[in-house]
C-alpha positions, -999 to +999 in steps of 0.1 A: +015+619+791+031+589+790+069+597+785+094+573+784+132+583+786+156+560+773+194+565+786+183+587+811+214+582+829+229+604+802+239+639+803+207+650+777+188+618+797+195+636+827+185+671+818+150+655+804+143+639+838+151+668+852+129+693+832+097+670+827+097+659+858+086+696+866+053+696+835+017+691+851+004+664+832+032+649+822+040+612+842+074+599+835+094+569+830+129+566+828+151+539+818+186+533+815+210+504+818+224+500+848+214+516+877+198+548+883+221+574+886+194+601+897+180+582+924+191+607+953+184+636+935+150+626+921+135+600+940+099+608+931+105+599+894+097+562+885+125+540+867+129+510+854+163+493+842+158+494+805+183+477+773+168+489+744+185+459+725+167+432+743+133+428+722+119+411+752+127+434+781+115+463+755+079+450+752+076+439+785+084+478+796+055+491+766+033+465+773+029+469+812+039+510+806+018+520+780+038+548+768+023+581+748+059+593+737+091+576+736+123+599+739+152+579+728+184+594+737+206+561+741+230+555+718+269+548+713+279+585+710+324+582+711+328+585+676+358+567+679+351+535+697+319+532+671+348+534+643+370+506+665+342+484+676+315+487+648+292+453+658+284+469+692+274+500+671+255+488+656+235+472+678+230+498+699+225+526+675+206+510+646+191+471+662+177+492+687+160+519+672+143+491+652+132+473+684+121+507+699+102+513+659+083+482+667+075+488+702+059+524+689+040+507+661+026+479+683+019+503+708+005+540+685+035+556+706+049+591+697+084+586+687+113+612+690+149+598+682+180+619+684+205+624+662+238+640+649+254+664+627+279+637+621+253+623+593+265+650+568+301+650+553+311+685+567+318+702+535+293+726+539+278+741+568+255+754+589+229+731+575+190+726+577+171+699+578+169+694+535+208+691+537+214+651+522+231+630+547+264+613+536+285+606+571+324+602+565+325+579+595+312+549+609+289+562+635+274+589+610+262+558+587+251+540+620+227+570+631+218+572+590+207+539+593+190+547+626+172+579+608+158+558+576+145+528+602+125+560+624+112+574+588+097+541+579+077+539+612+039+537+608+038+553+641+041+589+645+077+602+649+103+630+650+137+631+645+159+658+660+197+662+653+222+681+675+254+689+676+280+694+702+262+690+734+280+702+764+267+708+800+275+689+833+254+661+846+252+640+884+280+611+885+285+616+847+322+605+839+323+619+805+335+655+793+327+680+762+345+707+752+334+728+783+339+711+812+372+694+790+391+733+786+379+740+818+396+713+839+431+712+816+432+749+820+430+752+857+456+721+861+478+739+840+481+717+812+487+728+777+458+715+753+458+712+715+422+723+699+410+720+664+405+754+643+398+743+613+362+725+622+328+740+629+301+738+650+268+753+665+273+737+702+243+725+718+238+735+756+227+699+772+195+722+790+184+735+754+188+701+735+162+690+763+139+718+761+134+712+723+125+672+736+096+687+755+088+708+733+088+683+698+067+661+724+041+686+737+036+696+701+030+662+685+059+672+662+069+650+631+099+653+603+132+662+613+139+690+632+176+704+637+180+718+675+210+730+686+228+762+691+225+797+671+263+810+672+290+789+647+322+785+663+357+770+658+363+746+689+391+769+692+375+797+696+348+783+721+380+771+741+390+810+743+355+821+754+358+788+784+395+804+794+380+841+795+348+830+812+366+812+842+400+840+836+421+811+831+454+810+810+444+810+772+483+814+763+478+770+773+457+771+741+476+762+707+452+760+675+457+732+653+445+713+619+422+684+627+451+662+603+473+673+642+450+645+656+454+606+647+419+596+652+403+559+645+372+581+628+370+613+607+350+640+616+334+664+595+349+696+590+323+720+587+283+709+602+267+734+624+232+739+621+206+764+609+175+765+633+144+787+618+123+757+616+130+746+653+121+785+660+088+787+638+072+755+644+084+745+680+094+784+695+125+768+705+151+795+715+187+781+729+211+799+749+241+818+738+277+802+741+282+830+767+249+819+784+253+785+783+291+783+800+277+805+826+251+779+834+273+749+836+295+768+860+269+780+887+259+739+883+298+729+889+305+731+923+342+727+913+346+748+884 
């Protein structure tokens, strides 16, 4: 298997590199825009700078490296930025996917595409793979458009949708629910956390494992890959505070309407992961186990 990862500098991309470099019979090519953040961590892993919105660059990489599987994790995922910069969002989340679909068709590579619970309206949840997308923000609309491109692909394809990914990565500036709550409370900073949204938070390592299982099985169709426990972000924050022995009184539960954000969020999502359990053997960590793993990995925690 020759696996090409897009977005290898991101949280999921880094976890995929860490996991796949150890697999026998796998030849790995990490790609991302900019310099390789993992050059010193995993110097043995082959890396190529790649902007998936650049058709010529993409075709050059496909023709030279001839991947059998493409794991597409690169995307513009900041929901408010997508709302404010819609042309850039469409370019990175839709046009780039059209380029990858064309490349995979030409070279008959298996395409694994990462999608999101934000393709749904949030009226009901948790959701299985048969739920009908109906996004409430531009990010979600861009991901629905990308899914439709993938579903029309004339090469083997699989779409993995996921929910609220958390974890820690090397030289990675963005925060997530676990690191944000921990860092805020440790600094003695009061935080407001929504208590009227529901999610099934996903450990980045679990999502990487789900990707590997789907690629290894040459899975096709749509799979929901997330944690199995349904929480509000406020409930998640309380668990983080408890694990690290931090002051939970600094956490105030609020409604989502408290915040004035450019992009609306779906209220209730979360996933039913029975299909991934049955077909792929996917077994996620509990949220408590995930917090513990993040704590181990981050020296500053």
